[in-house]
C-alpha positions as CSV (number, residue, x, y, z in Angstrom):
1,M,11.6,-25.8,39.3
2,D,8.1,-25.1,40.2
3,L,5.3,-22.9,38.4
4,N,5.8,-20.2,41.0
5,Q,9.3,-20.5,40.8
6,K,9.3,-20.2,36.9
7,D,6.8,-17.3,36.9
8,H,8.9,-15.3,39.3
9,G,11.8,-15.6,36.8
10,V,9.8,-14.5,34.1
11,I,8.7,-11.5,36.1
12,A,11.9,-10.6,36.9
13,V,12.9,-10.4,33.3
14,L,10.0,-8.6,32.3
15,L,10.3,-5.6,35.1
16,K,13.7,-5.6,33.8
17,R,12.7,-5.5,30.1
18,F,10.2,-2.9,31.0
19,E,12.5,-0.4,33.1
20,T,15.2,-0.8,30.3
21,E,13.4,-0.9,26.8
22,R,9.6,-0.7,27.5
23,Y,9.2,2.3,29.6
24,P,11.8,4.7,27.7
25,K,10.2,3.8,24.6
26,M,6.5,4.5,25.7
27,Q,7.7,7.9,27.2
28,A,9.0,8.7,23.9
29,L,6.1,7.4,22.2
30,Q,3.8,10.0,24.5
31,K,6.4,12.8,24.2
32,K,5.9,12.2,20.3
33,V,1.7,12.9,20.6
34,D,1.9,15.6,23.3
35,D,4.1,17.3,20.7
36,G,1.6,17.1,18.1
37,G,2.9,14.0,16.5
38,V,1.2,11.0,14.6
39,L,2.3,7.3,15.0
40,D,4.3,6.1,12.3
41,E,4.1,2.4,10.9
42,R,6.9,1.6,12.9
43,D,5.5,3.2,16.1
44,L,2.4,0.9,15.1
45,E,4.5,-2.2,14.5
46,Y,5.9,-1.8,18.3
47,L,2.4,-1.5,19.7
48,E,1.4,-4.3,17.6
49,Q,4.2,-6.3,19.5
50,I,3.2,-4.6,23.1
51,L,-0.4,-6.3,22.5
52,H,0.7,-9.4,21.5
53,D,3.1,-9.5,24.6
54,S,0.2,-8.3,26.8
55,H,-1.8,-11.5,26.1
56,Q,1.2,-13.7,27.7
57,V,1.8,-11.2,30.4
58,M,-2.3,-11.3,31.3
59,A,-1.5,-15.4,32.5
60,L,1.2,-14.3,34.4
61,V,-1.1,-11.3,36.2
62,K,-4.0,-14.1,36.5
63,R,-1.7,-16.2,38.8
64,H,0.4,-13.3,40.6
65,P,-2.6,-10.3,41.4
66,E,-0.4,-8.2,42.6
67,Y,1.2,-7.0,39.3
68,G,-2.2,-6.3,38.1
69,A,-2.3,-2.9,38.7
70,L,1.0,-2.3,37.2
71,A,-0.1,-3.8,34.1
72,K,-3.2,-2.1,34.0
73,K,-1.6,1.2,34.2
74,V,1.1,0.4,31.3
75,L,-1.7,-0.7,28.9
76,E,-3.9,2.2,30.0
77,S,-0.8,4.3,28.9
78,Y,-0.3,2.5,25.7
79,Q,-4.2,3.2,25.0
80,D,-3.5,7.2,25.8
81,I,-0.8,7.3,23.2
82,M,-3.0,5.7,20.6
83,T,-5.9,7.8,21.5
84,K,-3.8,11.1,21.5
85,S,-2.0,9.8,17.9
86,Q,-5.6,9.9,16.7
87,E,-6.4,12.9,18.0
88,N,-3.6,14.6,16.0
89,N,-4.2,12.7,12.9
90,K,-7.6,14.9,12.4
């Protein structure tokens, strides 16, 4: 299996995980902060894992720039959630 085939397999898994796990969690966090809530310790641990994973995803995006816009949008959404939580904490 060459690197390109392996990458496409990894991308397929990441997209499925995003669809079934990460996007629903992102929506829940967005609702929480939109409703005036703040991120708790568990939420922050989750976001720390997202940040860690994003470094690995960026290597894939460099090789497959067609996924760059999606990756950017997702990271911007997490940034918005964290910013809103900080604003709510004031």
